[in-house]
N, C-alpha and C positions, 0 to 999 in steps of 0.2 A: 873535624874532618868527619865524622859518621857519614854529618850532614849531606856534606858535600863527596862522599863514597858512594852514597845509592841516588843521590839528585843525579851525578854521572851516570851508574848500571842505568837508572831509569829512559833517560833521554839517550842511551846506546839501546836501549832494548828495544823503546818510541821506533827509532829510527832504520834498526834493522828489522821490525815487525812491518811497519810499511813498504819499505821498501820491499824486502821478502817479496810479501803479501803482491804488490804491484806487478813486480818484474813475473811470475810467478800466473795471477792474470795472464798478464799477458800473454804468456805464453801459451799457456791454455785457449786462448782468441783466436790466435794466429797457427793453429796447431791445424792441419789440412785436415779434412773429412770427404778424402773422393768419391764414397759410394754411403747410400742408404742403410743407416745399420740403425735400426731400430729395434726392441727387443717387443717381438709381439707376445701379443696383444696388444696391439698399437693405437694413440688415435690420430684421422688422419689427415688432421688440421693443425695449425702452429698456434691457435687455444687451448686443442685439445693436449699439443704437447705440454704445453705450461702450465697447464693442470695438472699433469699428471707428474710433471719436477715436482710446482709443488708437494705433492701428494706426500710424493718423496723426502720430502726436504721433514715436513711435519710431521707423518704418520710412518713414516721406515716405509712405503707399500710392499716392498719388493722384498723385503726382510722378514717382513713379519708372514709372505707368504714362503719364504723359504725355509724358518725355519725359528720357533715361538720363544724357546729361554734364550736368544741370541737381540732378537728383536724387544722383550721384554729391560732385560740390561741394560741395552741398547736406550730404548728413549727412554727409561727410568735415567738416565747419567746426564741426556744431552737437556731436558725439563731440565734436573734439579741446574745443571748448570749455568744455563738459561737465567733461572731464577737468582741462584746462589751471586752471576756476576748484574745482576736488575739489583740485587742490595747492596753488592762493592759502588752504586753510581752515592752513594752519599757523603762518598766522600772526595768527590768531585764536582757536587752540585751545592751551590748554598745563593739562596735556600734551597734543603733538597723541598723537591713539588711534593704533594699532596699520597701521590698514589703510592711516589718510593718507601712513606712512610707508611703506609696499610700495608706492607706486600717484607715487610724490615721481617715480621714473624712466619714466612713463608719462606721467606731466606735461608733464613736460620735450619729448620726442618727441613728444605731441601741441601742440606750438608749432610745430613747423616745419608739421605739416599741416594746423593752422590756417593761418599764414599762406600754404602752396602754394592754400589751397583757395581763399583769401581773392581772389590774383595771378584764381585761373583764373575765380571769380563777376566780377571787374573783370571782363578780358580780354573773357571771352562777351558781358559790357552792351558795351563799346567796338567788337567787330567783328562781331557776329551785327546785320543791320541791321532787324530788325523789333524788338528784345529795346532797341538805342540807340535808337528812332524815340519810344519808351516812356519811356524812364530820363528820371529828375529830379536835376534838381541833388538834391536830399534822397539819392536814393537811390547819388549817388555820395559821399556824404561824408560816407556811413555807412558805406561800402566802408572812406574813406580811412582813417575815424576808428577803425576795427578794425583796422587791417593795423597802422597806424602804434603800436596797444598791441601789439601780438604783435608789429612790430618795436624797438618800445624796452624790450621785456622779454626778448627775446632776445641784445639788445646789452648789457644788465645779468647774463646771465649768461655772456657769450664774452668781451667788451669792456671797461663799466665795471665789477667787482662792488661789491656794497653790503656797507655786515655788516649781515646780515639779522638776525639777534637782536637789533640795535637797527630795523629797521623792525614784527620783531614785534614789539617792546614799547612800541612806538608806536601801535603798531592796538588792542591788547591796552590800554594807558592810555586809549586816545579812551572805548572800552568801559563800560571804568573812571569815567572823567572824573577821572585822572591822568594827566597829561599825560608824556610824555618824549620826548628829544629826537630826530629827525628825522636822520638823516644826510643830507647835503648835495649829494651829487653828481648834479649838473646834469639825468644820464638817467634817474637815479630819477624827480628834481622833472618832470620830462616824461610819465613815465610816469605817473606818478602823475593828474597836472594832466589826461592825457588820458584818465585811466577814473575820474573826479570826475566830468567830460565828459560821459561818454557814461552815468554814473551820470543828470544831469541830464536827458537827451536822450531817453533810454531810451521815458519814459513817454510823450512827444508824436513821436513816428517813426513809419517801417515795421517798426520793431524789435520793436513790440510783439505781431507777428504770436503772440510765444511764449504770449501769458495770448488773446490772438483766440480761440486754432484752438480754446479749449475751447467759446467759443458761436458759435459759424459753426451755424445751422443746416440748412445745407445737408449738412451731416457730424454734428449730436449728436441731429437730430429723427428717431424710426422711420418707416417710411413705412405707416402704419395707419391712411389714411383712411377705408376701409368699417370697419375692425373700428370705429371710435371716431372718433369728431367732435372736430375739434380748431378750440378757438376763444381767439382772448387775451382777454384778464381786464377791458381797454376793451371790447373790442363784446360780451362777454358783460354788461358792465352797462350798453350801449346795448338791448343783448335786452332787458337785464329793467325799464328804460326803459319804454318803447314796450311790456310787453307790463301793468306798471298802466298806463298810460292807456288802452290800450283796455277797462282792466277799468270804469276812472273813466268 
């Protein structure tokens, strides 16, 4: 019963995550941008705009220029999260590639950095007046959920170890639709429940900035209004209709 419950939970979470992300990305892609609104100084070519988006994703360039403490905490959190996620790929790949074996210690150390960065981000929201006043319950809930996932993961490492071979067999069995028994340690079950919850709320929360940054017109548009006229497809259609009416 336990295995079936968590199997259904993760199937549901995966469907919600994939469909939710697809729907939101489709919405972002279809949102009209009638004007050139890049934040200046901005590159004047598409290649330069792509490089600018890359610098935002990799180095949080604009955040670094705006607030150094927030940049440090955010960058540390995202890098640590990436390493933790990569470390967890061992539960889905059999056999695990050699590079995944090499990064296992880095992923463990990154878990401490992730938890520390989340605590710092949360304290910033609580202590700085201007940030506290614009923070919503959903902001605090997202930080609490991420921190709970990180702490329960560390708890599994140090206080209530589980059978990681059985956990790996469970997740590989999910992918192959061949369910395998899931260990029943309470901390593991709590950790997995929180992960599934994160998967389901991710497409509908502010955490979706991970995908939204690629569609930000202030970042992905080149600053070339003098060289090339920018017109949204819907505006072009209206213009063509007006032209046809004049000709008639």
